[in-house]
Structures are given as C-alpha cells and as structure tokens.
C-alpha positions as CSV (number, residue, x, y, z in Angstrom):
1,M,95.6,83.9,90.9
2,G,97.4,83.9,94.2
3,Y,99.0,80.5,94.0
4,S,102.6,81.6,94.8
5,S,104.0,82.2,98.3
6,Y,105.6,85.2,100.0
7,S,109.3,84.8,100.8
8,I,110.5,87.4,103.3
9,D,114.2,86.6,102.5
10,D,113.7,86.7,98.7
11,R,111.9,90.0,99.0
12,S,114.6,91.5,101.1
13,T,117.3,90.4,98.7
14,R,115.5,91.7,95.7
15,A,114.8,95.1,97.4
16,T,118.5,95.4,98.3
17,A,119.7,94.5,94.8
18,G,117.2,96.9,93.3
19,S,118.0,99.7,95.6
20,Y,114.4,100.2,96.5
21,S,115.1,102.3,99.5
22,T,117.0,104.9,97.6
23,K,114.9,105.2,94.5
24,T,112.6,108.1,93.9
25,T,108.9,107.6,93.3
26,A,109.4,108.2,89.6
27,E,112.0,105.4,89.5
28,L,109.8,102.9,91.4
29,F,106.6,103.2,89.5
30,A,105.4,103.1,85.9
31,S,106.1,106.2,83.9
32,S,102.9,105.9,82.0
33,F,99.7,104.0,82.1
34,N,100.3,100.2,81.7
35,S,97.5,98.3,79.9
36,V,98.0,95.3,82.3
37,M,96.4,97.5,85.0
38,S,93.4,98.4,82.8
39,P,89.9,97.5,84.0
40,F,88.5,97.8,80.5
41,G,86.9,94.6,79.4
42,V,87.8,92.8,82.6
43,G,85.2,90.3,83.7
44,I,86.2,88.8,87.0
45,R,89.3,88.9,89.2
46,E,89.5,85.7,91.3
47,S,90.9,84.8,94.7
48,R,91.0,81.0,94.8
49,D,92.1,78.3,97.2
50,S,95.2,76.3,96.2
51,E,97.5,73.7,97.6
52,N,99.7,76.5,98.9
53,H,96.8,78.5,100.2
54,P,93.9,76.2,101.2
55,Q,92.2,79.0,103.3
56,S,92.7,81.9,100.9
57,F,91.6,85.3,102.3
58,P,91.2,88.2,99.8
59,V,92.4,91.7,100.7
60,I,91.9,94.7,98.4
61,I,94.1,97.7,99.1
62,A,92.7,100.6,97.1
63,L,95.1,103.6,97.0
64,D,94.3,107.2,96.2
65,V,97.0,108.1,93.6
66,T,96.0,111.7,93.1
67,G,98.5,114.4,93.8
68,S,98.4,114.7,97.6
69,M,98.6,111.0,98.2
70,L,101.7,109.9,96.3
71,R,103.7,109.2,99.5
72,I,101.5,106.2,100.3
73,P,102.5,104.0,97.3
74,E,106.2,104.8,97.8
75,Y,105.8,103.9,101.5
76,L,104.2,100.6,100.6
77,V,107.0,99.6,98.2
78,K,109.8,100.6,100.6
79,E,108.4,99.5,103.9
80,G,104.7,99.0,104.2
81,L,104.0,96.0,102.0
82,P,106.8,93.7,103.4
83,N,105.8,94.8,106.9
84,I,102.2,93.9,106.3
85,V,102.7,90.5,104.7
86,S,105.6,89.4,106.9
87,N,103.8,90.3,110.1
88,I,100.7,88.4,109.0
89,I,102.7,85.3,108.1
90,Q,104.8,85.5,111.3
91,K,101.6,85.6,113.3
92,G,100.5,82.3,111.8
93,F,98.3,83.2,108.8
94,N,99.8,82.1,105.5
95,D,97.0,82.6,103.1
96,P,96.4,86.3,102.4
97,Q,95.8,87.2,98.7
98,I,96.2,90.9,98.0
99,M,94.9,93.0,95.1
100,F,95.9,96.6,94.5
101,I,93.6,99.1,93.1
102,A,94.7,102.6,92.2
103,I,92.0,105.3,92.5
104,G,91.8,108.6,90.8
105,D,89.0,111.0,89.8
106,H,86.5,109.8,87.2
107,E,85.5,113.4,86.5
108,C,89.0,114.7,85.9
109,D,91.6,112.0,85.3
110,S,92.5,109.9,82.3
111,Y,92.9,106.7,84.3
112,P,90.6,106.9,87.4
113,L,90.9,103.1,88.0
114,Q,93.8,100.6,87.8
115,I,93.6,97.0,89.0
116,S,96.0,94.2,89.7
117,Q,95.3,90.5,90.1
118,F,95.0,88.8,93.6
119,E,98.5,87.6,94.5
120,S,100.3,86.0,97.4
121,G,103.9,85.9,96.3
122,D,106.5,88.6,97.0
123,K,107.6,89.0,93.4
124,E,104.1,89.2,92.0
125,L,102.9,91.7,94.6
126,D,105.9,94.0,93.8
127,Y,105.2,93.6,90.1
128,W,101.6,94.8,90.3
129,L,102.3,97.6,92.8
130,M,105.3,99.0,90.8
131,N,103.4,98.8,87.5
132,T,100.9,101.3,88.9
133,Y,100.8,104.6,87.1
134,L,100.7,107.5,89.7
135,E,98.7,109.9,87.6
136,A,98.8,112.5,90.3
137,G,95.6,114.1,89.1
138,G,92.4,114.9,90.8
139,G,90.6,118.2,90.6
140,G,88.7,120.9,92.5
141,N,85.5,118.9,92.5
142,L,85.4,118.0,96.2
143,G,86.2,114.4,96.1
144,E,87.9,111.3,94.5
145,S,86.5,108.1,93.0
146,Y,86.7,105.8,96.0
147,L,83.3,104.4,94.9
148,L,85.0,102.8,91.9
149,A,86.7,100.3,94.3
150,W,83.3,99.4,95.7
151,H,81.9,98.9,92.2
152,F,84.7,96.7,91.1
153,A,84.6,94.6,94.3
154,A,80.8,94.2,94.0
155,H,80.6,93.3,90.3
156,H,84.0,92.0,89.2
157,T,85.4,89.7,91.9
158,E,84.8,86.1,93.0
159,T,86.5,84.6,96.0
160,D,86.5,81.1,97.4
161,S,86.6,82.7,100.9
162,F,83.0,83.9,100.3
163,I,81.7,81.2,98.0
164,K,83.0,78.2,100.0
165,R,83.1,79.5,103.6
166,G,80.8,82.4,103.6
167,K,83.6,84.7,104.8
168,K,83.7,88.2,103.5
169,G,87.0,89.6,102.2
170,L,88.6,92.8,103.3
171,L,88.4,96.0,101.2
172,I,90.3,99.1,102.4
173,T,90.3,102.4,100.6
174,I,93.0,104.8,101.6
175,G,92.9,108.6,101.0
176,D,92.5,112.1,102.2
177,E,89.5,113.4,100.3
178,P,85.7,113.0,100.4
179,C,84.2,110.3,98.2
180,L,82.4,111.6,95.1
181,Q,78.8,110.9,95.6
182,N,77.7,109.7,92.2
183,I,79.1,108.1,89.0
184,P,77.0,108.1,85.8
185,G,76.5,105.0,83.7
186,S,78.4,106.6,80.8
187,A,81.5,106.9,83.0
188,L,81.3,103.3,84.1
189,K,81.0,102.2,80.4
190,N,84.1,104.3,79.5
191,I,86.1,102.6,82.3
192,F,84.8,99.0,82.1
193,G,83.6,98.6,78.5
194,E,80.5,96.9,77.5
195,G,77.9,96.3,80.2
196,Q,74.6,97.4,81.6
197,Y,75.5,100.9,82.6
198,S,72.2,102.7,81.9
199,R,71.9,104.8,85.1
200,N,73.7,106.8,87.7
201,N,75.2,104.9,90.7
202,S,75.4,106.6,94.1
203,A,78.3,106.0,96.5
204,S,76.0,104.7,99.2
205,E,74.5,102.2,96.8
206,L,77.9,100.9,95.7
207,Y,79.2,100.8,99.3
208,Q,76.2,98.7,100.3
209,K,76.5,96.4,97.3
210,A,80.2,95.8,97.9
211,S,79.5,95.2,101.6
212,E,77.5,92.1,100.7
213,K,80.7,90.3,99.9
214,W,83.4,92.5,101.5
215,N,84.1,94.1,104.8
216,C,84.7,97.7,103.5
217,F,86.8,100.1,105.5
218,H,88.3,103.5,104.7
219,I,91.5,104.8,106.1
220,H,91.6,108.6,106.2
221,V,95.2,110.0,106.3
222,R,95.4,113.4,108.1
223,E,99.1,114.3,107.4
224,T,98.6,115.5,103.9
225,N,97.9,119.1,103.0
226,S,94.2,118.4,102.6
227,G,93.8,115.8,105.3
228,F,92.9,117.9,108.4
229,R,89.4,119.1,107.3
230,Q,86.9,117.9,109.8
231,H,84.0,118.0,107.3
232,V,85.8,115.4,105.2
233,M,85.9,112.9,108.1
234,D,82.3,113.8,109.1
235,G,81.1,112.9,105.6
236,W,82.9,109.6,105.7
237,K,81.5,108.9,109.1
238,Q,78.0,109.6,108.0
239,M,78.4,107.2,105.0
240,I,80.3,104.2,106.5
241,G,80.0,104.7,110.3
242,D,82.5,102.8,112.4
243,N,84.3,101.5,109.4
244,L,86.1,104.8,109.1
245,I,89.7,104.7,110.5
246,I,91.7,107.9,111.1
247,V,95.5,107.9,111.0
248,D,97.7,110.9,111.6
249,R,100.6,109.6,109.5
250,H,101.1,107.3,106.6
251,N,103.4,104.9,108.4
252,E,100.4,103.9,110.6
253,I,98.6,102.4,107.7
254,S,100.4,99.0,107.6
255,N,99.5,98.2,111.2
256,K,95.8,98.9,110.6
257,I,95.9,96.6,107.6
258,I,97.7,93.8,109.5
259,D,95.2,94.0,112.4
260,L,92.1,94.0,110.1
261,T,93.4,91.1,108.0
262,L,94.2,89.0,111.1
263,S,90.9,89.8,112.7
264,L,88.6,89.2,109.7
265,S,90.4,86.2,108.4
266,G,89.8,84.4,111.7
267,S,93.4,84.1,112.8
268,S,93.8,82.9,116.3
269,Q,96.2,85.8,116.8
270,S,93.6,88.4,116.2
271,I,91.0,88.1,119.0
272,N,89.1,91.4,119.4
273,V,91.5,93.3,117.2
274,T,88.7,94.9,115.1
275,Q,86.8,95.8,118.2
276,E,89.9,97.4,119.7
277,I,90.4,99.5,116.6
278,K,86.8,100.7,116.6
279,E,86.9,101.6,120.3
280,D,90.3,103.4,120.3
281,E,91.0,104.8,116.9
282,M,87.8,105.5,114.9
283,L,85.8,108.6,115.2
C-alpha cells in the first residue's frame, strides 16, 4: 500500500465540504467496530517503494483510544494530520507512508487493537483514521496495551525502507497511562487468530523486538485528567529511556511527529532534530 500521493489542496477542499471542523467526535469516527480495522487473521502490512514514492519511509502512529484520550484522534482529523503531512512535504520529503493503530486495553476492552494499511494519499489516510472506532474503554488495571503496537510492528510488518536500505521506520505510541507489563499468549491468539502464542510476552521483550526494525518512541500527554502523575512518566523512562517524549498539550504532538519523521527519514531539513528533542524536551 502507500502508492497514492497527498494533495494539500484536495484535502482542504474535502475537509471544508465535509465540515470536518464543526463535526463532533461521534460524527467524525466510526460508530461501531469496523472489520476493515481488525487485526484478526492479518499476516503482514507492507510499506513498499513505488514510482510515486521511491524512498518510502514508514511511520506508525499508535493512538490510545481509551476514555481520557479521545481528544487526540479528533485533533488529528481536524488539524494534526494535515499539519504533519503538509509540513513534511513542504520541507522536501515526499515519501512518508503512515499507518494508524488504535490502542485499547487487552484486559478490559472488546477491541484493544485496530490497524490500518500504510498510506500516503490524503483521501486514504482520512479513510483509515475516520474508520477507527473510539471504544473509550480502559479500566482500573494501571495501564493500557501500548505493547500491542510493538508486537504488531515486530511480527506483522515488512518495509522496503528496512529491507532495501537498512533504515528503521518510526513507531510512535501516544497516551497518558503506563504500559501494561505483560500480555498472555491466549490474549494474542484472541486478537490475531492462529499463530504460535504459547507463552506470556513482556512489554520489555516486545519493545526490544520491535526496536530491531523500528525507532520506537512514546509521547506522553500531560493535559488529560490522568496525565500529571510522575510515576507514570518514571515507568516509561525506565523502560524506554530517552525515547520518551513529554508534551503538556495535545496540539504539540504534530510538531514532534514532523521532527522525528524528517530526522529519521534522512531529510536534509532535519539535521540534529532528534538530538534537539532529546536534549530539550525529554525527561
């Protein structure tokens, strides 16, 4: 996937015609789980080079869609996503391929993982993002299933960026909770279907496995009701070190994604961007 191209003008026209800016969250997103987003039985999601995108660079944006985080998907539809892609293109890099993952809680939710395809076109990206079901679940179990994004990236993706050029993609989880520390094989089998899921998987193991092919970052959002707890950020810091990024408000997220994408894709516009983030804005 990812063969189409992003048109800033077409996206703006469609957003105006569809009244994106005035619609509620319920009007923008799927009202129930859509099977097109199901990971069950999915083998591989691919990010491939094409005539339009000869230097494809994969970006996975994994959104916490539990109750306290619903402002983030709405922000991405209305402002964040066009800001991200248009800025990347205007700075000279035309080949990002973006996948959306919706994260819930595998211990409490009916749909703890939803996945899109990798896409580059404005129409396709809007389609997948707006077909996400915002379950608004979660529970009182001290965490969400961010580790599912690492499992999917490690075991269910192939990218020409890594295969042909040895360049890791970018995986960003976004949320305000701790990461659940383990997921049993039985839960993985329920989510993905048939496979070798005979043992428990720890978050640390899955993070390390995903990091073989992906640069894995987590953006912790402090503005939500649950986002100001220092122990949550300390736990993330202990697990992923300098790849933790702290933002005070949701509208800071798009600039972080832009900077990381330009830096890690090798864009000439992004010299030392990642280092600047680590020095100035990570705990």
